[in-house]
N, C-alpha and C positions, 0 to 999 in steps of 0.2 A: 505494500500498498504505501503511495506518496504521502509524504510529512513534510509541517512547515512548521519551525519553533522558533518564535518569536524570543529573542534576545530579551528579559525582563531585568527594568533598574528602577530604581526608586524616580528616573526621571521622565523612563516613558512610559509609564503603565496606563496614562488616560489615552495617549497614540494608540497603544495594543486593545484598550475596550473597544474604540475605535472600530478599527481594522476586523479584531475579531468578528464582530457584528456585520461587517460588511461580505466576508469570506462565508460566516454560518447565511446570511442572506443569499449571496449567488451561486446560483444552478450547477455552474463552471468547478467548481470548488467545492461543493459539498461530498467529494469522497477522499477530501485529504483531509487527515488526520493531523489536529493542533496540538502541539506542546508548547509549555511555556517555562522554560529555561531559568535557574535563575542567573545575573551574572555574577559570580565570584569565584572562587578558587576551583570546584568541581564541576566550571562549566564544561572545560575542552572535553573531560571525560564523556559526561554525560550526552553529550553532540557526537562524540564520535562512535557511542553506540546506538544514538537513534541513527547515525548514517548508515551503521551495520547492519539495524535490521528495516530498514527502509528503503524500499525500491527506487526511491528519490528522496532526498532532503534538501529543503531550502532553508535556508537559517535568514531571517530576517531580522537588520537592524535598524531601529530608529532612534538617531542622538541629534545632538545640538553641538555649536562650533567648541565650545567647552569640555564634551565629553571625547571630542577625534584623538588625542592620546588614547584615551580606554579602549577605542574604536580600532587602531589603527594596530594596537596588541593583538587585540583579539582574531584582525584579519588576520596575523601572521600566524597566529597559532589556528588557526583553521586551515590554511595551504598547510601546515605540516603536517595535517592530519593524513593517516592511511588514505583512508576515503574522503577527501575533501567535497563536503558540501559548496551548493551550488547559493552563493549571498546575493539575498538583494538588500537594499537600503535604502532607506526616505529619510522624513524628518527636513528641520533647518538648514542643518549644516549642508548634508546631500543633496537639496534642492536647490541651493547656494551655487556649491560645487562639486558641480557632477563628475567633471574629469580627476581632479584629487581623489575622490572614494573609489573611482574606480581604478587606477593606478594603486591605490594602495588593496586592492584584493577584490572589490564587488565585484559580481560578473554583471548586475544590471543597478539602475538605481531611477526610484519614482519621484519626480519632480513634481513638488504641489500636493495635491489631494491625491490620497490613493485608496478611497473609496472603491472606486473601478476601474483603477490602472491596475492595483496588488490583486485582487481576481483574475484580472483577463491577464496579466502576467504571469502569474502562476499557473493558469490554464492553456498558455501555450508553451511553459517550461515542463508541466507534466507529460504532455502531449510529445515534446520532442520539438517542436516548432520552432522557429527564427520569431526573436523577440527583437529583431530590429524595425525600425520605424515604426512603433507603439506608440501610441498618444500616449505622453506622460511619461514614457521611460527612456532611459538615456542606457546604452552599451559604449564599447569601445569596438571601435572595427580593428583586425587584424595587426593594419597599419600605425595604430596608436593614436588617429582621429577621433572626435567624436560626437557618436551618433546619437542624432537627439529627435523623437519624433513629436509631432507638433502637440503644440499647449491644448490640453481639454477645454472644452468649454467647463464652466465653474460648475457645481455641482448643486443639485438641489438637496437641501436639509432632511427634509422633509421623505425623499426615496431613500434613505438609508440609516439604518441604525443607529444609536448611538452608543449604544453596551454590546457586548458579546454577552445574552442572555444564557443561551445555553450552554456555556462553558461558563457561566460566571465572572465573567471580566466586566466588573463592575467600574463604573466611573464619574467624573461629571458629566448631568448634560449638557453638550455643547447645543444653544441655544440662536447662537448670531455665530456665524463668520465672517471676515472680511472686516476692514478697518477704514474709512475715510481719512484719517489724521494722515498717513504717510509720515508718523516721525522719522527722522533723519536718522537715528539710530535704531529703531524697530523692525526689525523683518515682516511684521504680520501683513502690512499692506502691500507689500512687495511679494510675499508668499499667495496670499488671497483676493487680491485687490483692493479696489478703494471701496466699492459697491457692498454694504451690508445687506446680508444673507441671512433669514430669520428662521429655526424651526417653532412651525406652529403651535399655538397651545397644546389643541385636542392631539398633535402628534406626540409632543412631550411627552401631555399625560400618560396618551397610550402605554406609552414605552414604561414609563416611571410604574403604570401598573402590572406589566409582564414580568421585569423585574423583582418588584415586591412578592411575586410569587416564587420567585428562586433565590428570596434572601436579601433583598438587597433594604433598607430600612431608611436610609435618609437624603436629601436632596441636595448636592452643590450642582455649580453651574459654571459651565464655559465662557465667556464672552469676553470682548476687547472694551466692551463697555456693558454692562449689564442696565443702565438708564437707558441706554439707547436701544433696548429691546423694543423688534416692532415700530421702530420710530419711523415718521411718516416723510424725514424730512434725511434721511441719511445718519440719523443720529445726534442732529443738530438739536430736537428737542422730545423730552419723553412723552411716550406712548402708556400715560398711566393707565388707561383701560386695559391694555393691552397687561401690562403688568401687573394688576389687580387680578387680574383673570387667570394667568399664571400664578400668582402666587400663591391665592385664594383656593383654587384647585390641587397645589402640590399639598398646603396646609393640610388641607382636607383627607389626603392620601396619607400623609405621613406622619402626621402633627407638625404643629408649628413650630415647635422646639428639632425638630431635623431637617428643616427649610434655613439652607445659607444661599444669601442675593447677593450681590456686590465684596465678598468678601472669599479669601484662597479658595480656590485657585485662579478667582476674574478678579476685575473692581471695577470703577463705575470715573467715569471724565468729569473732572471739576464743575467743569463749566455745565453741566448737566444735574449738578446737584441742588435740587429744591426740594423745600420744606413735603410739598405734596410727597414725593419720589420716595423720601427716607421714613413719612410715615406710613409709608405703605410695608415698608421692611419693617419698621415697628412691631407691625398690624397681625403681618405674616410669617414672619419669620423668626427665627430663636438667633441668628448671629449678633453677635454685643458691639461687633466694630464694621466700616465701611473704609474701601482701600482705595485710594486715589493716586496720582500720581502728580507731584511738584514738580520735580525731578531738578529745580533751580530756583533759585531767589530773586536771577535776572531774570527783567521782561526783553532784555536784550536778545540774550541766550534763549528766551523760550521762544521768540521770532526767527532767531536763527535753524532751530532744531523745528519747525515746522509744528509746535504744537498747536494744538486750537484753546488755547486758555491765556489768561495772564496772572500774575502774581495775586491780584486783588481778586481773583476767581480762587484761585487756594484759600485765602482766610475766609473767603464769603464760605466755601463749601466745608471748612472744619468747622466755623462755627454753628452751620445749620445743623452737623452730623454731631455736634456736644450739644446743642442744646434739645436733641431729641431722644439725649441719654446713650447715643453710642461714642465709640471713641474711634477715631479719626488715624487710620495707619498710613501715613503718608511715603510715598515712595520719592529720596532723594538720589540724584545720581552726580560724581564726584569726580573733578577731573576729565571734562568736557573739552569737547576741541574746539578753541578759542578762547578760553576760559582766562580771566584776566583778574587783577587782583580786587575791581569792585565787586564784580561779580562774585569770587568767593564771600566777600565780606555780606554782599546783598543775602547769599543764602545761611551763612553764618546768622542774620538777623529774623531772616525768616525760620529760623530751624529753633531758635531759642522764643520766637513767638508761639510757635505751633504747640512747644512741649509746655508752653505758660498756659494753653487753649485747653488742655488735655489730650497731646496728640501724642501717637506711637511715631517714631520717624523709623524706615525701613530703608536702610541703606545700600549703594552702589556704587562700585569703582566702571567708568565708562571703561567697556570693552568694544571694538570694532566688531560688528559682526557682519558676513559676508552676506552679499544681496541688499547691502543697503548703502544710502547714498556717502554713508562717514565709513562705509570699510576698510577706506585707505588712512581714516586719519589716526593717529599714534595712538595707543592707548593712556588708556587715565591714570594719575599720578595725583592723588590725594594730597591737597596743599596742606602741609605740617600744621598751618597755622589754625586745622580743624578739628588733629589731634586728640587736643585735652580736650573740647568740646566732647568728641566722641566718645572717648573715653570715660568722661564724667556721666553721659548722659545714658551710655551703655549701664553701668553700674546704677544708676537711679532706676532703671528698666523702661528708660526714655526709651531707647534708641533699640533696635536688632536688625539684624544684615551681614551681611557676609564681604563688607567694603573689603576689609585686611587680605580673606582669599583671592578675592578680584583685581585685587592691585597686586597680589603675588604673581596668578595668572596674566596678569597683563607685563609683569616684568618679567617674566619667560618668554612670552611673546614675541618680547622686542630682541630676542636672542634669535629669532627665527626658526623656532623650534614647532612653526605652526607653520605646516604643507599650505600651499595657496596654489588655487588652478591656473594651468597654463593659459589659460581663455581669457582670464580675469583682466 
């Protein structure tokens, strides 16, 4: 029997749940056995055993740029197996750097959305047919050139499951894909387009009902901006009626305390935070916080980054969220390209003001991501003037995040440790 093994780790579980649902629903892959080995020291022996026991083993990798070193090590290990499996890769980094990932050892890369491309690719591999020219799929030609099929049309979310119910692969329900902001540092708009696509209330409710029968007991959501759900002007104005219908239905299914909206792993846009929208969260959801991105205290940098908000919007959002009895969790990015001392000073003031308003800061160091306008910018460094403040805020519980780890990753990337796509 042919088999597909999703290599699972803490960073790709949501993607695996969606792709499992697509494989379960597609008649082309009904006879493919699915496995979900964890990425640890036992992974290679498990995959070797699966390869020996299967007519064909396809190993599926999904990863982001920060995970490239681990993916490269795994690909080397897979190539060294007595019976090497066929490897397909997808996710943010392979989509932006298909040649690089193929040169590392993947046999094919799914570029962009995978709900249709992955089942189609697996079906071709099982049948022993060529995959060259497939929509959404990239491979290397014998001469090393990149062969990339046409980009498929954006999918209709209602046409695909958000979960892998049969295999109990649960995760947050993706209710919106695509983002109009096209922020210069973010991959979302460049991967999925600038036009928001929404899953209908009825479709989301139907899948949660099915998942509950298999043990699903809480509801979180994936969306670039929860308050843009079903927005009629592409995310600028909240659709309060649609939000209420969704949240009321979910609360009726699993209980108010088990519904989480506008919090991890999604967020809201500060410019869309209104008292009415926040009141719906308080009425129907169990989360005690709302996450939104400020990124910097400099309006000059916000304009340069193509953010759709101002510093004033951040203050207003924090005040609205706090007045409703929720904690504002505010994303900040340090070491942004073009950052000047006056920008650092403005960010420091914003951070202090937000903490005084009861906010928790979620901190990051800028990392250039492939496929974005800032992909060739230098990695960020946190201004030393911020270090004492960040340490003090962390000790007081006002600051969380991985800015130190990300700064170290940025230093490593300066040495050339991260391979680049030859066509970049």
